[in-house]
C-alpha positions in Angstrom: 164.6 158.3 127.7 166.5 159.5 130.6 169.7 158.0 132.0 167.9 156.5 135.1 165.8 154.7 132.5 167.9 153.5 130.3 170.1 151.9 133.7 166.6 150.8 134.7 166.0 149.0 131.2 169.7 147.5 131.3 168.6 146.1 134.6 165.6 144.4 133.4 167.2 142.5 130.6 170.0 141.3 133.1 167.4 140.1 135.5 165.7 138.1 132.4 169.1 136.5 131.4 169.4 134.9 135.5 165.9 134.3 135.2 166.6 132.7 131.7 169.4 130.4 132.8 167.4 128.9 135.5 164.4 128.3 133.7 166.9 126.2 131.5 168.6 124.6 133.8 165.3 123.2 135.1 164.2 122.5 131.4 167.2 120.6 130.9 167.0 118.9 134.3 163.2 118.0 134.1 163.8 116.2 130.4 167.2 114.5 131.4 169.0 116.2 129.0 172.6 117.1 130.1 173.1 119.9 127.6 172.7 122.7 129.6 176.2 124.1 129.0 176.2 124.0 125.6 172.5 125.3 125.8 174.5 128.5 127.7 176.5 128.8 125.1 174.3 129.5 122.3 172.8 132.0 125.0 175.8 133.8 125.4 176.4 133.5 121.4 173.4 135.1 121.0 174.4 137.9 123.2 177.7 138.8 121.7 176.3 138.6 118.4 173.4 141.1 119.4 175.7 143.4 121.1 177.9 143.2 117.6 174.3 144.4 115.6 173.8 147.1 118.3 177.1 148.7 118.3 176.7 148.7 114.3 173.4 150.0 114.7 174.0 152.9 117.3 177.3 155.0 115.9 178.0 157.8 118.6 179.7 160.1 115.6 180.2 160.8 112.3 183.6 158.8 111.7 182.7 156.2 113.2 179.5 155.7 111.1 181.9 156.2 108.2 184.1 153.4 109.6 180.6 151.3 110.4 179.4 151.5 106.8 182.7 149.4 105.7 182.4 147.1 108.5 178.7 146.4 107.4 179.9 145.8 104.2 182.1 143.4 104.6 179.7 141.5 106.7 177.2 141.3 104.5 179.3 140.5 101.6 180.6 137.5 103.8 176.7 136.7 104.9 175.3 137.1 100.9 178.7 135.1 99.6 179.4 132.2 101.9 177.1 131.9 104.8 174.0 131.6 102.7 175.0 129.1 100.4 175.6 126.7 103.1 172.6 127.7 105.4 170.6 125.1 103.7 171.9 122.2 105.2 171.9 123.7 108.5 168.4 124.4 108.5 167.4 120.8 106.9 169.2 119.5 109.8 167.6 121.9 112.6 164.0 121.3 111.4 164.5 117.7 111.3 165.8 117.5 115.1 163.4 120.1 116.1 160.8 117.1 115.7 162.1 114.5 117.9 163.9 116.8 120.6 162.4 119.6 122.0 165.8 121.2 123.3 166.3 122.6 120.1 163.3 124.4 120.2 164.4 125.7 123.6 167.7 126.5 122.1 166.3 128.4 119.1 164.3 130.4 121.2 167.3 131.2 123.9 169.6 132.7 121.1 166.9 134.7 119.5 165.7 136.1 122.7 169.7 137.1 123.8 170.5 138.3 120.4 167.6 140.7 120.8 168.5 141.6 124.4 172.1 142.2 123.6 171.0 144.3 120.4 169.0 146.6 122.9 171.2 146.8 125.3 174.1 148.1 123.1 171.7 150.0 121.8 171.0 151.9 124.7 173.9 151.9 126.3 175.5 153.4 123.1 172.5 155.4 122.1 171.5 157.0 125.2 174.0 156.9 127.7 177.0 157.4 125.8 175.2 159.4 123.2 173.9 161.7 125.3 177.3 162.3 127.9 179.6 162.5 124.3 177.1 165.1 122.7 176.5 167.1 126.3 180.3 167.1 127.1 182.7 169.4 125.8 186.5 168.3 126.3 188.2 170.9 128.2 191.8 171.2 128.5 193.1 169.7 131.9 195.8 172.4 133.7 198.3 170.8 135.5 198.8 172.8 139.0 202.3 171.4 140.6 
């Protein structure tokens, strides 16, 4: 993937964000729900989670890869030790509300799509744009010409 294709991919994903925000607004307006801003917060949280996963999945150099391995171990310990023990009640509550209110389904789809697109943006930025730039540049000493 060259630099232009990477930038175009990011522009398309950002356009999808804008269209998704407008679509979400109209869905909330048409069903008479006032939770648009809460849905937008869920979308932003999905993007941030995707960015974090994208950064951790695309280290630029060996030292970053070593540090990311430690971060991944800490995160997986938290997820498996604490979060998965509490997730059952959240899933039960969500599934009951999903059947009675379509906004919950909309929020789940928006969170998932924002998570995936945030992951893609960070991966493209780090692997193709930042990775190529740092791999192809040699650090040159600056000469002071006073």
